[in-house]
BALUMLO-346272 format. One record per residue (C-alpha): residue in three letters; x, y, z. Coordinates in steps of 0.1 Angstrom, whole numbers, plus 5000, padded with zeros to 4 digits. Layout:
REM residues N
ALAXYZ ...
END
This chain:
REM residues 237
MET499950005000 ASP501450334992 PHE499450545013 ASP500750735047 ARG499550605080 GLU499550885099 LYS497351085080 MET495050795073 PRO491450805083 LYS490850655121 HIS487250525112 ILE485750455079 ALA481550405073 ILE480850165049 ILE477350125030 MET477749775014 ASP475549814985 GLY475349574957 ASN475149244972 ARG471449134954 ARG472949314922 TRP475849104917 ALA474148814921 LYS471548914897 ALA474148954870 LYS475048594879 GLY472248494876 LEU471748354909 PRO469248444941 ALA469848714960 ASN470848504990 TYR474248404976 GLY474848744969 HIS474648825005 LYS476648515017 GLU479748694991 GLY478949015006 ALA479448815040 LYS483148735028 THR484049045014 LEU483649195045 GLU484748915068 LYS488048995044 ILE487849425047 VAL487449395084 ARG490249185091 TYR492349365064 CYS491649725081 ASN492349555117 LYS495949455101 ILE496749775086 GLY496049975118 LEU491850135112 LYS491150245147 TYR487450215139 ILE484650065112 THR481150055109 VAL479149875082 TYR475149915075 ALA474349595073 PHE470649605080 SER468349905079 THR465049925095 GLU463750005061 ASN464749655051 TRP462049505068 LYS460149545036 ARG462349325012 ALA460648995005 GLN460248775037 ASP461848515024 GLU464948775017 VAL464648905049 ASN464648565069 ALA467148425049 LEU469548765056 MET468948735093 LEU469548345095 LEU473048465078 LEU473948725103 GLN472948515131 SER475548265119 TYR478048565110 LEU478348655148 ASP478248295165 ASP480848215136 TYR482848565141 SER482548535179 LYS484948215178 ARG487448385156 ALA487048755160 ASP489048775198 THR491548585183 GLU492048855154 ASN492149095189 ILE488949275167 LYS486349415191 VAL482549335177 GLN479449635183 ILE476249655175 LEU474449995163 GLY470649975162 ASP467949855180 ILE468249475189 SER464749465210 ALA463049415172 LEU465249145164 SER464548735177 VAL465448585209 GLY468248335191 MET469548655174 GLN469948885204 LYS471648595222 SER473848565194 ILE474449005194 LYS475148945230 LYS478048685230 CYS479648845205 VAL480149155219 GLU480948985252 ARG483448765245 THR485349095224 LYS484649335247 ASP488449365262 ASN490349335224 THR492149635214 GLY492449605178 VAL489749765154 THR486149815165 PHE483749685142 ASN480349855143 ILE477449635125 ALA474849845121 LEU471849625125 ASN468249705124 TYR469050075121 GLY468150375112 GLY469350755113 ARG466250955120 ASP465550685143 GLU468750725163 ILE468251065167 VAL464651045177 ARG465750795203 ALA468551035221 VAL466251325219 ARG463851065240 ALA466651005262 ILE467451405268 ALA463551525270 GLU463451245298 ASN465951395319 VAL464651705313 ARG461751625327 ASP462751395358 GLY465051745364 LYS468451605358 ILE469351835331 GLU468152155320 VAL467152305284 ASN470152555280 GLN472552215289 ILE471552055260 ASP474152115234 GLU475851905203 ASP478351675228 MET475151565244 ILE473151495221 SER476351255204 ASP476251125242 ASN473350975233 LEU473650815200 TYR474950465195 THR478150575186 LYS478550765218 GLY482450785229 MET483650715188 PRO485150975167 ASP482951025139 PRO483350865107 ASP486051045085 LEU485350875056 LEU482150745041 ILE482250425011 ARG479250354995 THR479550074969 SER477650004937 GLY477450364923 GLU474650454943 MET474950844961 ARG473050884985 THR473250815023 SER470250585030 ASN469550725069 PHE472750585071 LEU474550785102 PRO472851095096 TRP474751335125 GLN477951175122 LEU478451195088 VAL478151595091 TYR481851635083 SER482751365065 GLU484451245031 PHE482451085007 LEU483850824982 PHE481550614957 VAL483050334943 ASP481150164911 LYS481149814920 ASN479049604942 TRP480049504972 PRO481349144966 ASP483749254944 PHE485749534973 THR488849424973 GLU491749535000 GLU493049714974 ASP489849954973 VAL490450015006 ASP494050134997 LYS492950354967 ALA489850464992 ILE492650595024 ILE494650734993 GLU492050924981 TYR490651015014 GLU494551155023 ARG494451394991 ARG491551585004 HIS491651875024 ARG489251895053 LYS487652235062 PHE485552165087 GLY483952495076 GLY487252725080 ASN490252815055 
END
């Protein structure tokens, strides 16, 4: 790789788009695309850990994805649960810390157990923090934060004039983490799809014209090099 590790992003967010498109192009059912996408994800997370990335956050299943065909949703949930069960056995040996962003209360009991087991097993790892956005919606996340803050105001724990950006950030799923420096979306689509709307306000965006199963370690290198070329002003000069 040809990038400057001192300037590389600390946190990369990824919208893993194109699994179904990849499968369709090959005349295969959507589930095959999701399975290949899971293999790609494992490879990319391992590589990001190797190069010293601190955080990687991926969009695995949104609150809107429940609208898809029931057969596809069921198959995707089984795949995600199997992925978590398998990953929890290996991620700790690779020093990867797994966290889930989203409302897990809406998931099956079995899925919730798999999530808790994986998170607990990897919580003390010191390598890359691997955030999986699962049953996640950006607006829903902000609504939940506002409700939590409103309850504290109602209970007299805080005053209205104490509410600031830091307080809102501290009530999001990403509490304690830096905002993403770089957002990557595959498949050529150019929108954020309700993903981390609060956290992405100053992130650099990179849209890659290939489907997620075809994304490689070399594409990570290219994304980091492109990021390092950009001058982030944060509203200044």
